[in-house]
Structure formats: C-alpha cells, structure tokens
C-alpha positions in Angstrom: 22.4 -7.8 4.1 18.9 -8.2 6.1 16.4 -5.7 5.7 18.5 -3.3 3.5 17.5 -3.1 -0.4 20.6 -3.7 -2.4 19.4 -2.0 -5.2 16.6 0.6 -5.7 14.5 2.0 -9.1 15.7 5.7 -9.9 15.2 8.3 -12.8 18.6 9.3 -14.9 18.5 12.0 -17.2 21.0 11.5 -19.7 22.5 13.7 -22.1 21.6 13.1 -25.9 18.7 12.0 -27.9 19.6 8.8 -28.6 17.5 6.1 -26.6 19.3 3.8 -24.4 18.8 0.1 -24.8 17.0 -2.3 -21.8 19.8 -3.6 -20.0 22.3 -0.8 -20.5 25.1 -0.9 -17.9 25.3 2.0 -15.7 28.8 3.2 -14.4 29.5 5.3 -11.3 32.9 6.9 -10.3 32.8 4.4 -7.4 31.2 1.5 -9.1 31.6 0.2 -12.7 28.6 -2.0 -12.5 26.2 0.4 -10.7 23.4 -0.6 -12.4 21.3 -1.4 -15.4 18.7 0.6 -17.4 15.0 -1.0 -17.6 13.7 1.8 -20.0 14.1 5.1 -21.5 12.1 7.6 -23.7 13.7 10.8 -25.7 12.5 14.1 -23.9 13.6 17.0 -26.4 17.2 17.2 -26.4 17.7 14.6 -23.5 17.0 10.9 -22.9 15.0 10.1 -19.6 15.4 6.3 -18.3 14.5 3.9 -15.6 17.2 2.3 -13.8 17.9 -0.1 -10.9 21.1 1.3 -9.0 23.2 -0.2 -6.6 22.4 1.3 -3.2 26.0 3.0 -3.0 25.6 5.0 -6.4 21.9 5.9 -6.2 21.9 9.3 -4.7 19.9 11.8 -6.3 21.9 14.5 -8.0 24.8 12.0 -8.4 26.3 11.9 -11.8 26.8 8.3 -13.7 27.5 7.1 -17.1 25.7 5.1 -19.8 26.8 3.9 -23.4 29.3 6.8 -22.7 26.8 9.6 -22.1 26.9 11.6 -18.8 23.8 11.1 -16.5 22.1 12.5 -13.4 20.4 10.3 -10.9 16.6 11.6 -9.8 14.1 10.0 -6.9 11.3 8.9 -8.5 8.5 9.7 -9.3 10.0 12.6 -11.2 8.5 16.1 -10.7 8.6 19.2 -12.2 10.3 21.0 -9.9 13.2 18.2 -9.7 13.8 17.9 -13.8 11.2 19.8 -15.7 9.4 16.2 -16.7 6.5 14.6 -15.0 6.9 10.9 -14.7 5.4 8.8 -12.3 7.1 5.4 -12.4 4.5 3.1 -10.7 0.7 2.7 -11.8 -1.6 4.1 -9.1 
C-alpha cells in the first residue's frame, strides 16, 4: 500500500465520564480491531479521546465502540462547530 496511510489520528467523543485507558481497543461495525486510544480527557458528561483508526473506519461521523461505550469519530483538530470542544491535536 505505497503512499496510502493505513491509520490516521482522529478524535472520538465517547458516552460517559470515565476516562479511557491508553491502548484501549476501538471497535467498528466493519472491523473489530479498528484502532487504539492514545489519550483521553473527561469533558462534562462525555469523554474525548485521541485514537489511531484504520482507514476503513476513520470517516468523520462514524460510530465506534470503546470499552463497551458508544463513540463518534471526528476529524482533527476539533472545532467548536463540530463537537462543541476546542482541542488542537498537534503543537504549533
């Protein structure tokens, strides 16, 4: 797969207020091993996470599952318009 990335860093909003462990597995309806969580933070009544997702599962708006909790995929950086949360994934 020359020139095509197999995984991409994406944001995920996850139901619930428990933080997600580094390395937690991300599942997608099309792929059980869709990705892995790199970090997370609790924000009000949801949890925000960064995760590397497989190319077949990284579409923004897609539904995933992490630790039995439903999540939604977002493109980074998050903006107030897309998720009501401002988080820049990379240092400038």
